[in-house]
C-alpha positions as CSV (number, residue, x, y, z in Angstrom):
1,M,-58.5,-7.7,85.6
2,T,-55.4,-9.8,85.8
3,A,-51.8,-8.9,86.8
4,P,-49.9,-6.8,86.2
5,D,-51.7,-4.0,88.0
6,I,-52.3,-0.8,86.1
7,T,-51.4,2.5,87.8
8,P,-54.0,5.2,86.9
9,V,-52.7,8.7,86.4
10,I,-55.7,11.0,87.1
11,L,-55.4,14.5,85.7
12,C,-57.6,17.1,87.5
13,G,-56.7,20.6,86.3
14,G,-58.7,22.7,83.9
15,S,-61.4,25.3,84.3
16,G,-64.5,23.8,82.5
17,T,-65.9,27.1,81.3
18,R,-68.3,25.4,78.9
19,L,-70.4,24.3,81.9
20,W,-70.6,27.7,83.5
21,P,-72.1,28.7,85.9
22,V,-71.7,25.4,87.9
23,S,-68.1,25.0,86.7
24,R,-65.7,27.8,87.2
25,K,-62.0,28.3,87.5
26,S,-62.1,28.2,91.3
27,F,-64.1,24.9,91.3
28,P,-64.2,23.2,87.9
29,K,-66.5,20.5,86.5
30,Q,-64.5,17.5,87.6
31,F,-65.3,18.2,91.3
32,I,-69.0,18.7,90.7
33,K,-71.9,16.2,90.8
34,L,-73.4,16.6,87.3
35,I,-74.9,13.1,86.7
36,G,-74.9,10.0,88.9
37,E,-73.4,9.5,92.3
38,G,-70.5,11.7,93.4
39,S,-68.4,14.1,91.3
40,L,-66.8,13.1,88.0
41,F,-63.5,13.0,89.8
42,Q,-64.8,10.6,92.4
43,Q,-66.5,8.5,89.7
44,S,-63.1,8.3,87.8
45,G,-61.3,7.2,90.9
46,Q,-63.8,4.5,91.7
47,R,-63.8,3.3,88.1
48,L,-60.1,2.9,88.3
49,S,-59.9,1.2,91.7
50,G,-60.1,-2.3,92.9
51,A,-58.7,-5.6,91.5
52,G,-56.1,-5.0,88.8
53,F,-55.4,-1.4,89.7
54,A,-52.6,0.0,91.8
55,A,-53.2,3.1,93.9
56,P,-53.7,6.1,91.6
57,L,-51.4,9.0,91.0
58,V,-53.2,12.3,91.0
59,V,-51.7,15.3,89.2
60,T,-53.3,18.6,90.2
61,N,-52.4,22.1,91.2
62,S,-52.0,23.8,94.5
63,D,-55.5,25.3,94.5
64,F,-57.1,21.9,94.1
65,R,-54.9,19.7,96.2
66,F,-57.1,19.6,99.3
67,I,-60.3,19.3,97.3
68,A,-58.9,16.4,95.4
69,T,-57.7,14.5,98.5
70,Q,-60.9,15.2,100.4
71,Q,-63.1,13.9,97.5
72,M,-60.8,10.9,97.2
73,G,-61.1,10.2,100.9
74,D,-64.9,10.6,100.8
75,A,-65.0,8.1,97.9
76,G,-62.9,5.6,100.0
77,I,-59.8,5.9,97.7
78,D,-56.3,6.4,99.0
79,P,-54.1,7.9,96.2
80,G,-50.5,6.5,95.9
81,A,-49.2,10.0,95.5
82,V,-50.5,13.5,94.7
83,L,-48.1,15.5,92.4
84,I,-48.6,19.3,92.6
85,E,-48.0,21.3,89.4
86,P,-46.5,24.8,90.3
87,L,-47.9,26.2,87.1
88,A,-50.5,25.1,84.5
89,R,-48.5,23.5,81.7
90,N,-51.0,21.2,80.0
91,T,-51.0,17.4,79.8
92,A,-47.6,16.7,78.3
93,P,-45.4,17.8,81.3
94,A,-48.0,16.4,83.7
95,L,-47.9,12.9,82.3
96,L,-44.2,12.9,81.9
97,A,-43.8,13.9,85.6
98,A,-46.0,10.9,86.6
99,A,-44.0,8.5,84.4
100,L,-40.7,9.7,85.9
101,F,-42.1,9.5,89.4
102,Q,-43.3,5.9,88.8
103,A,-40.0,4.9,87.1
104,Q,-38.2,5.6,90.4
105,T,-39.7,2.4,91.7
106,D,-40.7,0.5,88.6
107,A,-39.9,1.7,85.1
108,Q,-41.9,-1.2,83.5
109,A,-45.1,-0.4,85.4
110,L,-48.2,-0.1,83.3
111,M,-49.7,3.3,83.5
112,L,-53.1,4.7,82.4
113,A,-53.5,8.4,81.7
114,A,-57.1,9.3,82.3
115,P,-58.9,12.7,82.5
116,S,-60.9,13.2,85.7
117,D,-64.0,14.7,84.0
118,H,-65.2,11.9,81.8
119,Y,-68.6,10.2,82.3
120,I,-68.6,6.4,81.9
121,T,-71.4,4.4,83.4
122,Q,-70.5,0.9,82.2
123,A,-67.4,0.4,84.4
124,D,-67.2,-3.3,83.6
125,V,-67.1,-2.7,79.8
126,F,-64.5,0.0,80.3
127,R,-62.3,-2.3,82.3
128,D,-62.6,-4.9,79.6
129,S,-61.4,-2.4,77.1
130,L,-58.4,-1.6,79.3
131,Q,-57.6,-5.3,79.6
132,R,-57.7,-5.7,75.8
133,G,-55.0,-3.0,75.7
134,V,-52.6,-4.6,78.1
135,P,-50.8,-6.9,75.7
136,A,-50.0,-4.1,73.3
137,A,-48.8,-1.8,76.1
138,R,-46.6,-4.6,77.5
139,A,-45.2,-5.0,74.1
140,G,-44.0,-1.4,73.9
141,Q,-46.9,0.3,72.3
142,I,-48.7,3.4,73.5
143,V,-52.3,2.4,73.5
144,T,-55.0,5.0,73.0
145,F,-58.7,4.4,73.4
146,G,-61.3,5.5,70.8
147,I,-65.1,5.7,70.8
148,A,-67.2,4.6,67.8
149,P,-68.9,7.8,66.7
150,D,-72.7,7.9,66.4
151,K,-73.1,11.4,65.1
152,P,-70.9,14.0,63.2
153,E,-69.4,15.5,66.4
154,T,-67.3,18.6,65.8
155,G,-66.2,19.0,69.5
156,Y,-63.9,15.9,69.5
157,G,-60.7,15.0,67.8
158,Y,-60.7,11.8,65.8
159,L,-58.5,8.8,65.2
160,E,-58.1,7.4,61.7
161,L,-57.5,3.7,61.8
162,G,-55.0,1.8,59.8
163,T,-55.3,-1.8,58.6
164,G,-54.3,-5.0,60.4
165,E,-54.1,-5.8,64.1
166,A,-51.2,-6.4,66.5
167,D,-51.5,-7.7,70.1
168,G,-55.2,-7.3,69.9
169,A,-55.0,-3.6,69.1
170,L,-55.6,-1.7,65.8
171,P,-52.9,0.5,64.2
172,L,-53.4,4.2,64.2
173,K,-52.9,6.0,60.8
174,R,-53.3,9.6,62.1
175,F,-54.9,12.0,64.5
176,V,-57.5,14.3,63.1
177,E,-58.1,17.6,64.8
178,K,-61.6,18.8,65.7
179,P,-63.3,18.9,62.2
180,A,-65.8,21.2,60.6
181,L,-69.3,19.7,60.3
182,A,-68.9,18.6,56.6
183,E,-65.7,16.8,57.4
184,A,-67.3,15.1,60.5
185,E,-70.2,14.0,58.3
186,R,-67.8,12.6,55.7
187,M,-65.8,10.6,58.3
188,L,-68.9,9.2,59.9
189,A,-70.1,8.0,56.5
190,A,-66.7,6.6,55.5
191,G,-66.2,4.6,58.7
192,G,-62.7,3.8,60.0
193,Y,-62.7,6.7,62.4
194,L,-63.1,6.8,66.2
195,W,-63.5,9.7,68.6
196,N,-60.3,10.4,70.5
197,A,-61.1,9.8,74.2
198,G,-57.7,11.2,75.4
199,I,-57.0,8.0,77.4
200,F,-53.6,6.3,77.0
201,M,-51.9,3.2,78.4
202,Y,-48.2,2.6,78.3
203,T,-45.3,1.6,80.5
204,A,-43.4,4.4,82.3
205,Q,-40.2,3.7,80.4
206,V,-42.0,3.8,77.0
207,M,-43.4,7.2,77.8
208,I,-40.0,8.5,79.0
209,D,-38.4,7.1,75.8
210,A,-41.0,8.9,73.7
211,F,-40.1,12.3,75.3
212,A,-36.4,11.5,74.9
213,A,-36.9,11.1,71.1
214,H,-39.4,13.9,70.5
215,A,-39.2,16.4,73.3
216,P,-35.8,16.1,74.9
217,D,-35.8,19.6,76.3
218,M,-39.0,18.9,78.2
219,L,-37.6,15.7,79.5
220,E,-34.7,17.6,80.9
221,H,-36.8,20.2,82.7
222,V,-39.4,17.7,84.0
223,R,-36.8,15.3,85.2
224,L,-35.2,18.1,87.2
225,A,-38.6,19.2,88.5
226,V,-39.2,15.6,89.8
227,D,-35.7,15.2,91.2
228,R,-36.0,18.5,93.1
229,A,-39.6,17.9,94.2
230,Q,-40.3,18.6,97.9
231,P,-42.8,16.9,100.2
232,D,-45.6,19.2,101.3
233,L,-48.2,18.0,103.8
234,G,-48.4,14.6,102.1
235,F,-48.2,16.0,98.6
236,L,-45.2,16.1,96.3
237,R,-44.6,19.6,95.0
238,L,-42.7,19.7,91.8
239,D,-39.8,22.2,91.6
240,P,-41.3,25.5,90.3
241,D,-38.1,26.8,88.6
242,A,-37.6,23.7,86.5
243,W,-41.3,23.4,85.8
244,S,-41.6,27.0,84.6
245,R,-39.2,26.2,81.8
246,C,-41.6,23.5,80.4
247,K,-43.5,24.3,77.2
248,D,-47.3,24.6,77.7
249,I,-48.4,21.8,75.3
250,S,-50.8,18.8,75.2
251,I,-49.6,15.2,75.1
252,D,-51.2,14.8,71.7
253,F,-49.1,17.6,70.1
254,A,-45.9,16.9,72.0
255,I,-45.8,13.1,71.6
256,M,-48.8,11.2,70.3
257,E,-48.8,12.8,66.8
258,R,-45.1,12.0,66.4
259,V,-44.5,8.5,67.7
260,D,-44.8,5.4,65.5
261,N,-45.6,2.9,68.2
262,L,-49.2,3.9,68.8
263,S,-52.1,1.5,68.8
264,V,-55.9,1.8,69.3
265,I,-58.5,-0.1,71.3
266,A,-62.1,0.6,70.3
267,H,-64.1,1.0,73.5
268,Q,-67.6,-0.5,73.0
269,G,-69.3,1.1,76.0
270,D,-70.8,4.5,76.7
271,W,-68.5,7.5,77.1
272,S,-68.8,11.3,77.2
273,D,-66.4,14.0,78.2
274,L,-69.5,16.1,79.3
275,G,-67.9,19.0,77.5
276,G,-70.9,21.2,77.5
277,W,-74.5,21.5,78.6
278,N,-75.9,19.6,75.6
279,A,-73.8,16.6,76.6
280,V,-75.2,16.8,80.2
281,Y,-78.7,17.1,78.8
282,E,-78.2,14.0,76.5
283,H,-77.1,11.9,79.5
284,A,-79.5,13.2,82.1
285,E,-82.8,11.4,82.8
286,S,-85.6,13.1,81.0
287,D,-89.4,12.7,80.7
288,A,-91.6,11.9,77.7
289,K,-91.3,15.5,76.4
290,G,-87.5,15.5,76.7
291,V,-87.4,17.6,79.8
292,A,-84.5,16.9,82.3
293,L,-84.9,18.4,85.8
294,Q,-82.0,18.6,88.3
295,G,-82.2,20.1,91.8
296,T,-85.1,22.4,92.8
297,A,-86.4,22.8,89.2
298,Y,-90.0,22.5,88.0
299,A,-91.3,22.6,84.4
300,V,-94.7,23.4,82.9
301,D,-95.4,22.8,79.2
302,C,-91.7,22.6,78.4
303,E,-90.0,20.5,75.7
304,D,-86.4,19.2,75.0
305,S,-84.9,21.4,77.8
306,L,-82.7,21.0,80.8
307,L,-83.6,22.9,84.0
308,R,-81.2,22.8,86.9
309,S,-81.1,24.6,90.2
310,D,-78.1,24.1,92.5
311,N,-79.5,26.2,95.3
312,D,-82.0,24.4,97.6
313,S,-83.6,27.8,98.5
314,L,-84.0,28.9,94.9
315,Q,-86.9,27.4,93.0
316,L,-86.4,27.4,89.2
317,V,-89.6,27.3,87.2
318,G,-89.8,26.9,83.4
319,L,-93.0,27.7,81.6
320,G,-93.4,27.0,77.9
321,L,-89.7,26.5,77.2
322,K,-88.4,24.6,74.2
323,N,-84.7,23.7,73.5
324,I,-83.5,25.7,76.5
325,I,-80.7,25.2,79.0
326,A,-81.6,27.0,82.2
327,V,-79.2,26.7,85.2
328,A,-79.6,28.7,88.4
329,M,-77.1,29.2,91.2
330,A,-77.0,31.5,94.2
331,D,-75.1,34.1,92.4
332,A,-75.6,33.5,88.7
333,V,-78.2,32.2,86.2
334,L,-77.7,30.9,82.7
335,V,-80.6,30.8,80.2
336,A,-79.5,29.7,76.7
337,D,-80.8,28.2,73.5
338,R,-79.4,24.7,73.2
339,S,-78.1,25.6,69.8
340,R,-75.9,28.3,71.3
341,V,-74.4,26.7,74.4
342,A,-71.2,25.8,72.6
343,E,-70.4,29.5,72.6
344,L,-70.3,29.6,76.4
345,G,-66.5,29.4,76.7
346,D,-66.3,32.7,74.7
347,V,-69.0,34.3,76.8
348,V,-67.0,33.5,80.0
349,K,-63.9,35.1,78.4
350,D,-65.9,38.2,77.7
351,M,-67.2,38.2,81.3
352,R,-63.6,38.1,82.5
353,K,-62.7,41.1,80.3
354,A,-65.7,42.9,81.8
355,E,-64.3,42.0,85.3
356,I,-67.5,40.1,86.3
357,N,-66.5,38.1,89.4
358,Q,-68.9,35.3,88.6
359,A,-66.8,34.4,85.5
360,D,-64.3,32.5,87.7
361,T,-65.3,32.5,91.4
362,F,-68.2,31.3,93.6
363,P,-69.6,32.8,96.8
364,K,-68.7,29.4,98.2
365,D,-64.9,29.3,98.6
366,H,-63.2,26.0,99.3
367,R,-60.2,26.0,101.7
368,P,-57.9,23.3,103.1
369,W,-59.8,23.4,106.4
370,G,-63.4,23.4,104.9
371,F,-65.2,26.2,103.1
372,F,-66.9,29.6,103.5
373,E,-69.6,31.3,101.5
374,T,-70.5,35.0,101.4
375,L,-74.1,35.6,102.4
376,I,-74.1,39.4,102.4
377,L,-71.5,41.9,101.1
378,S,-71.9,45.6,101.6
379,G,-69.6,48.6,101.7
380,R,-68.5,48.3,105.3
381,F,-69.7,44.9,106.4
382,Q,-69.8,41.3,105.2
383,V,-71.6,38.2,106.5
384,K,-70.2,34.7,105.9
385,R,-71.1,31.2,106.7
386,I,-68.0,29.2,107.6
387,V,-67.7,25.4,108.0
388,V,-64.5,23.9,109.5
389,N,-63.8,20.2,109.1
390,P,-63.2,18.0,112.2
391,G,-59.7,18.5,113.5
392,A,-59.0,21.3,111.1
393,A,-57.7,24.8,112.0
394,L,-57.5,28.2,110.2
395,S,-54.1,30.0,110.4
396,L,-53.1,32.2,113.3
397,Q,-53.7,35.6,111.8
398,S,-54.6,39.2,112.3
399,H,-56.3,41.9,110.2
400,V,-55.5,45.6,109.7
401,H,-58.8,46.9,108.4
402,R,-61.6,44.8,110.0
403,S,-62.9,43.3,113.2
404,E,-65.0,40.1,113.3
405,H,-67.9,38.6,115.3
406,W,-68.2,34.8,115.3
407,I,-71.5,33.1,116.2
408,V,-71.3,29.3,116.5
409,V,-74.4,27.6,115.1
410,A,-73.2,24.0,115.1
411,G,-70.4,22.1,116.9
412,T,-67.8,23.7,119.1
413,A,-65.0,26.2,118.2
414,K,-61.7,26.5,119.9
415,V,-60.9,30.2,119.6
416,T,-57.5,31.9,120.3
417,I,-57.6,35.7,120.7
418,D,-54.1,37.0,121.6
419,D,-53.1,35.2,124.8
420,K,-56.6,33.8,125.6
421,V,-57.9,30.4,124.4
422,Q,-61.5,29.5,124.9
423,L,-64.2,27.1,123.7
424,V,-67.2,28.7,122.1
425,C,-70.2,26.3,121.9
426,E,-73.3,26.3,119.8
427,N,-75.4,29.4,120.2
428,E,-72.5,31.3,121.7
429,S,-70.5,34.1,120.2
430,V,-67.1,35.9,120.4
431,Y,-65.7,39.2,119.2
432,I,-62.3,39.6,117.5
433,P,-61.1,43.2,117.8
434,L,-59.3,44.8,114.9
435,G,-55.6,43.9,115.0
436,A,-56.0,41.0,117.5
437,I,-54.0,37.8,116.7
438,H,-56.6,35.0,116.4
439,R,-57.2,31.5,115.3
440,M,-60.3,29.3,114.8
441,E,-60.1,25.5,115.3
442,N,-62.6,22.6,115.3
443,P,-61.6,20.2,118.1
444,G,-64.6,18.0,117.6
445,K,-65.5,15.0,115.4
446,V,-68.3,16.7,113.4
447,P,-68.1,19.8,111.2
448,M,-68.2,23.1,113.1
449,E,-70.3,25.8,111.5
450,L,-70.5,29.5,112.4
451,I,-71.7,32.8,111.1
452,E,-69.0,35.5,110.8
453,V,-69.8,39.2,110.6
454,Q,-67.0,41.4,109.4
455,T,-67.0,45.2,109.9
456,G,-64.4,47.6,108.7
457,S,-63.0,49.9,106.0
458,Y,-61.7,47.1,103.8
459,L,-63.0,43.5,103.6
460,G,-60.8,41.9,101.0
461,E,-59.4,38.4,101.5
462,D,-55.9,39.7,101.2
463,D,-56.2,41.7,104.5
464,I,-54.4,39.1,106.5
465,T,-51.1,38.8,108.4
466,R,-50.3,35.2,108.9
467,Y,-48.2,34.0,111.8
468,E,-48.7,30.2,111.8
469,D,-50.4,27.9,109.3
470,V,-50.5,24.1,109.3
471,Y,-51.1,24.3,105.5
472,A,-47.9,26.2,104.9
473,R,-49.5,29.1,103.0
474,G,-47.8,32.4,102.7
475,Q,-48.7,35.9,103.6
476,G,-51.9,37.2,101.8
477,A,-53.2,33.7,101.1
478,K,-56.9,33.3,101.8
479,G,-58.2,31.7,105.0
């Protein structure tokens, strides 16, 4: 890549229900290792780092902010800024907020809007595609990137190309919404159509000008949200009042389908949004019978199937399966015909209506300080495994309805109980009486792990009175 540097805007919201049960609202697909090394979010950050790229801007929500920064850090990436959306408002307000933030220092900066959950293995080919879009973007175009279709896909939007070429980019005639199969087959046969990858390059000022022309009300609200944004533990939290007035709308509907300065670069390399289990199956390594195995999975006389177990202590065995997706986790198992997995999003909605917890949440619950997972839950007791990151601390808190026993199994815990502070080492335990004001910290340089046994009349995560919290969470927040 050559100068000027491109500032990536990495969007990492969303719930990813079509990849249930490994992807759920509390920990969606961009943070999960599906294929290749690291999560899709980490792969995106690494693909958009190095020569030719400025530090990325990450736009996420409050629930994911610590997950995003930890995964970035684990991948060796230091984001330029992390903008926190107070409410989910889709991609249009998010990208405008990033453009307004960038314009505070350089309104002519090149920006690249990129989802965090795409799978692209040929990073050099992708970077070449970006480089081909730079002249048009510098000339005032909004450059979108399309993928040559190799099948009549109904799960993607399409780009219909115009004729001619300017600044190395193709003109866009129109956007085509996700088509029915017959229309997808017609477009594939006709040529002149690309899949819409949802990746855009532009200068900050060009994007702001587009909103001024086509969504001035949103520009007013988002500008106020950015101007009133408050620093929060290294993040920048957008103003919630102004943000709440923004329309919930995608960048395609709000801007891209209205502007006349849009150009297209045809990306020649591999690409997938991994939008469902069939896409994962197609990109996973499989044997001569078309069987892909992930995790602790084993297959006997199976064909054209994906078997995945995300639990090391749970062995998944397939016998005589054909065209099946089987995914096993500690608390949920999916067994589906491959021809039906596109319906999974609707299935998750039905599970929510039925108040099935597994629709959205995991036994493993990520927190700013680490994570915990529920091992046993009964009427009057609960057993958890808790892992606290080096140097991290839970809030100073008390409980009204439960007492707790902590058994340290790795590392050393610094424990506060009322006025007493003590170190609890590996293979030692401590008792937290009901109502005692307490805190757990990890003073060491390695993760600290303990087993917590809760006993009491109510074991909900909202039974908490918080006195101090380095993560500035309010009363009733978890952890």
